[in-house]
C-alpha positions as CSV (number, residue, x, y, z in Angstrom):
1,M,-162.3,-131.3,-20.9
2,N,-159.7,-132.5,-18.4
3,F,-157.3,-135.3,-19.6
4,G,-158.4,-138.6,-18.0
5,G,-161.7,-137.0,-16.8
6,I,-159.7,-136.0,-13.8
7,E,-161.5,-134.3,-10.9
8,E,-160.8,-130.6,-10.4
9,Q,-158.9,-131.2,-7.2
10,Y,-156.3,-133.1,-9.2
11,S,-156.2,-130.8,-12.2
12,E,-155.5,-127.3,-10.9
13,Y,-152.6,-125.7,-12.7
14,A,-150.9,-124.4,-9.5
15,T,-150.6,-127.9,-8.0
16,S,-150.1,-130.0,-11.2
17,P,-146.6,-131.0,-12.2
18,V,-147.8,-132.2,-15.6
19,V,-149.6,-130.0,-18.2
20,I,-151.5,-131.2,-21.2
21,L,-151.4,-128.7,-24.1
22,P,-153.8,-129.5,-27.0
23,V,-152.9,-128.0,-30.4
24,P,-155.6,-128.8,-32.9
25,Y,-153.7,-127.7,-36.0
26,D,-153.9,-129.4,-39.4
27,A,-153.4,-126.7,-42.0
28,T,-150.3,-128.2,-43.6
29,S,-151.4,-131.8,-43.8
30,T,-151.3,-133.3,-47.3
31,W,-153.2,-136.5,-47.4
32,I,-155.8,-137.7,-44.9
33,R,-157.1,-134.6,-43.1
34,G,-158.5,-134.6,-39.5
35,A,-155.5,-134.3,-37.2
36,D,-157.1,-131.1,-35.9
37,K,-159.7,-133.3,-34.3
38,G,-157.0,-135.4,-32.6
39,P,-156.6,-133.6,-29.3
40,E,-160.4,-133.6,-28.7
41,A,-160.6,-137.4,-29.5
42,I,-157.6,-138.1,-27.2
43,L,-159.2,-136.2,-24.3
44,E,-162.5,-137.9,-24.8
45,A,-161.0,-141.4,-24.9
46,S,-158.8,-140.6,-21.9
47,A,-161.9,-140.1,-19.8
48,N,-162.7,-143.8,-20.3
49,M,-159.3,-145.1,-19.0
50,E,-158.7,-146.9,-15.8
51,L,-156.4,-144.5,-13.9
52,Y,-154.5,-147.2,-12.1
53,D,-151.4,-148.2,-14.2
54,I,-150.6,-151.8,-13.8
55,Q,-146.9,-151.6,-15.0
56,T,-145.9,-148.9,-12.6
57,G,-148.4,-149.7,-9.9
58,R,-149.4,-146.0,-9.6
59,E,-152.3,-143.6,-10.0
60,V,-150.2,-140.8,-11.4
61,Y,-153.1,-138.5,-11.8
62,L,-153.2,-138.1,-8.0
63,D,-150.0,-136.0,-8.4
64,G,-151.9,-133.6,-10.6
65,I,-152.4,-133.3,-14.4
66,H,-153.7,-130.0,-15.7
67,T,-155.2,-129.5,-19.2
68,F,-154.7,-126.2,-20.9
69,D,-157.2,-124.7,-23.3
70,P,-156.2,-125.4,-26.9
71,V,-153.7,-123.1,-28.7
72,G,-152.7,-122.8,-32.3
73,L,-156.3,-122.2,-33.5
74,T,-155.1,-120.7,-36.8
75,S,-154.3,-121.7,-40.4
76,D,-151.0,-119.8,-40.3
77,P,-148.1,-122.1,-39.4
78,E,-145.9,-119.2,-38.2
79,I,-148.6,-118.0,-35.7
80,M,-149.2,-121.6,-34.6
81,V,-145.5,-122.2,-33.9
82,E,-145.2,-119.0,-32.0
83,E,-148.2,-119.7,-29.9
84,V,-147.0,-123.2,-29.0
85,Q,-143.5,-122.0,-28.3
86,A,-144.8,-119.3,-25.9
87,A,-147.2,-121.7,-24.2
88,V,-144.5,-124.4,-23.6
89,A,-141.9,-121.7,-22.5
90,G,-144.4,-120.6,-19.9
91,I,-145.0,-124.2,-18.7
92,L,-141.3,-124.8,-18.4
93,S,-140.7,-121.6,-16.6
94,D,-143.3,-122.7,-14.0
95,Q,-141.2,-125.9,-13.6
96,K,-143.9,-128.2,-15.0
97,F,-143.7,-131.0,-17.6
98,P,-145.4,-130.3,-20.9
99,V,-147.3,-132.9,-22.9
100,I,-148.3,-131.6,-26.3
101,I,-151.1,-133.3,-28.2
102,G,-151.6,-132.7,-31.9
103,G,-152.6,-131.9,-34.4
104,N,-150.2,-132.7,-37.2
105,H,-146.4,-133.0,-36.6
106,S,-145.9,-129.3,-37.3
107,V,-147.0,-128.5,-33.7
108,S,-143.8,-130.0,-32.4
109,I,-141.6,-127.2,-33.9
110,G,-142.6,-124.6,-31.4
111,S,-142.3,-127.0,-28.4
112,V,-138.9,-128.2,-29.5
113,R,-137.7,-124.7,-29.9
114,A,-139.0,-123.7,-26.4
115,C,-137.2,-126.7,-24.8
116,A,-134.0,-126.0,-26.6
117,A,-134.1,-122.4,-25.5
118,H,-134.9,-123.4,-21.9
119,Y,-132.4,-126.3,-21.4
120,G,-129.7,-125.6,-24.0
121,D,-128.2,-128.8,-25.5
122,I,-131.0,-131.3,-25.9
123,T,-131.7,-134.5,-27.9
124,V,-135.0,-135.0,-29.8
125,L,-136.0,-138.7,-29.8
126,Q,-138.4,-139.2,-32.7
127,F,-140.8,-142.1,-33.2
128,D,-142.1,-142.0,-36.7
129,A,-142.8,-143.8,-39.9
130,H,-141.2,-140.9,-41.8
131,T,-137.9,-139.1,-41.6
132,D,-139.5,-135.6,-41.9
133,L,-136.2,-134.1,-43.0
134,R,-137.4,-132.0,-46.0
135,P,-136.0,-128.5,-45.7
136,E,-139.5,-127.4,-46.8
137,Y,-142.6,-129.0,-48.2
138,E,-145.1,-127.4,-50.5
139,G,-143.4,-124.1,-50.0
140,S,-143.5,-124.2,-46.2
141,P,-140.4,-124.8,-43.9
142,L,-142.9,-125.3,-41.1
143,S,-144.6,-128.3,-42.7
144,H,-145.3,-131.6,-40.9
145,A,-142.7,-133.1,-43.4
146,S,-140.0,-130.7,-42.1
147,I,-140.3,-131.1,-38.3
148,M,-137.0,-132.9,-37.9
149,A,-135.2,-130.6,-40.2
150,R,-136.3,-127.8,-37.9
151,A,-135.5,-129.8,-34.8
152,A,-132.0,-130.5,-36.1
153,E,-131.3,-126.8,-36.2
154,V,-131.6,-126.6,-32.4
155,A,-131.0,-130.1,-31.1
156,D,-129.4,-133.5,-31.7
157,I,-131.8,-136.0,-33.1
158,V,-132.3,-139.7,-33.0
159,Q,-134.9,-141.3,-35.2
160,V,-136.8,-144.6,-34.5
161,G,-139.2,-146.7,-36.5
162,I,-138.5,-145.0,-39.8
163,R,-139.8,-146.9,-42.9
164,S,-140.6,-144.1,-45.5
165,M,-138.7,-141.2,-47.0
166,C,-138.0,-139.5,-50.3
167,T,-134.7,-139.1,-52.1
168,D,-134.7,-135.4,-51.4
169,E,-134.1,-136.3,-47.7
170,L,-131.1,-138.5,-48.2
171,P,-128.5,-135.7,-48.0
172,F,-129.9,-134.8,-44.5
173,L,-129.8,-138.3,-43.0
174,Q,-127.5,-138.7,-40.0
175,P,-125.9,-142.2,-40.4
176,G,-125.9,-144.1,-37.1
177,R,-128.7,-142.0,-35.6
178,I,-131.6,-143.6,-37.5
179,F,-133.1,-146.9,-36.5
180,Y,-135.2,-148.3,-39.4
181,A,-138.3,-150.3,-38.6
182,H,-137.3,-153.3,-40.7
183,E,-134.1,-153.6,-38.7
184,I,-135.5,-153.2,-35.1
185,C,-139.0,-154.6,-35.0
186,G,-139.2,-157.7,-32.9
187,R,-135.7,-157.1,-31.4
188,Q,-134.1,-155.4,-28.4
189,D,-130.5,-155.6,-29.3
190,W,-130.5,-152.1,-30.6
191,Y,-131.6,-150.4,-27.4
192,E,-128.1,-149.6,-26.0
193,A,-126.8,-148.3,-29.3
194,A,-129.8,-145.9,-29.6
195,E,-129.8,-144.9,-25.9
196,K,-126.1,-144.0,-26.0
197,L,-126.8,-141.3,-28.6
198,L,-129.1,-139.4,-26.3
199,A,-127.0,-136.6,-24.9
200,G,-128.4,-134.1,-22.4
201,P,-132.1,-133.7,-21.6
202,V,-134.4,-135.7,-23.9
203,Y,-137.5,-134.4,-25.8
204,I,-139.7,-137.3,-27.0
205,T,-141.9,-136.8,-30.1
206,I,-144.2,-139.6,-31.1
207,D,-145.9,-139.5,-34.5
208,L,-148.6,-142.1,-34.1
209,D,-147.9,-143.5,-37.6
210,V,-144.8,-145.1,-36.0
211,F,-147.3,-147.8,-35.1
212,D,-148.3,-150.5,-37.6
213,P,-151.7,-149.8,-39.1
214,S,-152.9,-153.1,-37.6
215,V,-152.4,-151.4,-34.2
216,L,-153.3,-147.8,-35.0
217,P,-155.1,-147.3,-38.3
218,S,-156.4,-143.8,-37.7
219,T,-153.6,-141.6,-38.7
220,G,-152.9,-139.2,-41.6
221,T,-150.2,-141.3,-43.4
222,P,-150.4,-144.9,-42.3
223,E,-147.4,-147.1,-43.4
224,P,-147.2,-150.9,-43.2
225,G,-144.4,-152.5,-41.3
226,G,-144.6,-150.4,-38.1
227,M,-143.9,-151.0,-34.5
228,L,-146.3,-152.6,-31.9
229,Y,-147.4,-151.0,-28.7
230,Y,-145.1,-152.8,-26.3
231,E,-142.1,-152.4,-28.7
232,V,-142.5,-148.6,-28.3
233,Y,-143.4,-148.8,-24.6
234,R,-140.5,-151.1,-23.6
235,F,-137.8,-149.0,-25.4
236,L,-139.2,-145.8,-23.8
237,D,-139.2,-147.5,-20.4
238,F,-135.5,-148.3,-21.1
239,V,-134.8,-144.7,-22.0
240,I,-136.8,-143.0,-19.3
241,K,-134.9,-144.9,-16.6
242,R,-131.6,-143.6,-17.9
243,H,-132.3,-140.0,-19.0
244,Q,-134.0,-136.8,-18.0
245,I,-137.1,-136.4,-20.1
246,I,-138.1,-132.8,-20.5
247,A,-141.2,-132.9,-22.7
248,L,-143.4,-135.3,-24.7
249,D,-145.6,-134.8,-27.7
250,V,-148.0,-137.2,-29.4
251,V,-149.3,-136.2,-32.8
252,E,-151.0,-137.2,-36.0
253,L,-154.1,-138.9,-34.7
254,C,-156.9,-138.6,-37.3
255,P,-160.0,-139.8,-35.5
256,N,-162.4,-142.1,-37.3
257,S,-166.0,-142.2,-36.0
258,T,-166.2,-145.9,-36.6
259,E,-162.8,-146.8,-35.1
260,K,-162.1,-145.7,-31.6
261,S,-159.2,-148.0,-30.6
262,S,-156.7,-145.5,-32.1
263,D,-158.0,-142.7,-29.9
264,F,-157.7,-144.9,-26.8
265,L,-154.2,-146.1,-27.7
266,A,-153.0,-142.6,-27.9
267,S,-154.5,-141.6,-24.6
268,K,-153.3,-144.7,-22.8
269,L,-149.8,-144.2,-24.2
270,I,-149.7,-140.7,-22.9
271,Y,-150.9,-141.7,-19.5
272,Q,-148.5,-144.6,-19.2
273,L,-145.6,-142.5,-20.3
274,I,-146.5,-139.8,-17.7
275,S,-146.5,-142.6,-15.1
276,L,-143.1,-143.8,-16.2
277,I,-141.6,-140.3,-16.4
278,S,-143.0,-139.2,-13.0
279,K,-141.9,-142.4,-11.2
């Protein structure tokens, strides 16, 4: 299924500057399961979007958006990470923009590594309810709870929307590079302080639990006190206008058969960010 239900003439790999990479991986999730169904739900919801974006005044799909076949179809996190890293490395080598859709947050490890190898010094801008800085979790260093620990090995990191962590992560916090939800929600006076920390090309990773459950309930670890849609969108618009964005991932959608708005939010967010980045 093509992202956005886009016709074949606008979704050929050779002519598409943007590539959607589905990674339906959920093996290391620890509470609500179902993130492996996230990519399919996002693709299905995206076929019901209006493809004219009001904010940018564009139909960005006309530039070309290709959708890869899924990768990471395994329960082995090492194999999944290797497959994602190889796929993203190929996309970057072909001078295309990768958009990875998960799957739980573990899927970002391979794509971050591929971007760091390709570009050198990068910054990972994380939107998340959780710090995800555990060196390992339940015996795995490739857990969804360890993504930012792995990212910090190859990149600078900036964390936005955080409102949950354990004491084991406290030694790994980077003071001044973390923007807690209770300090930023409803405000914009933190934009410049966060943006100035973004050195070099920027990789954006969005765990959908950054959103308040009133906005997006269908995620594996919903946390109260989260960000609203336009809070995330407006800050990203601010960042995108000032930095080179090299990749985007959107993860941790756990589809619910009776609640489709979360699926649609995820697909709309991806499309609007592609429109902003490609502007």
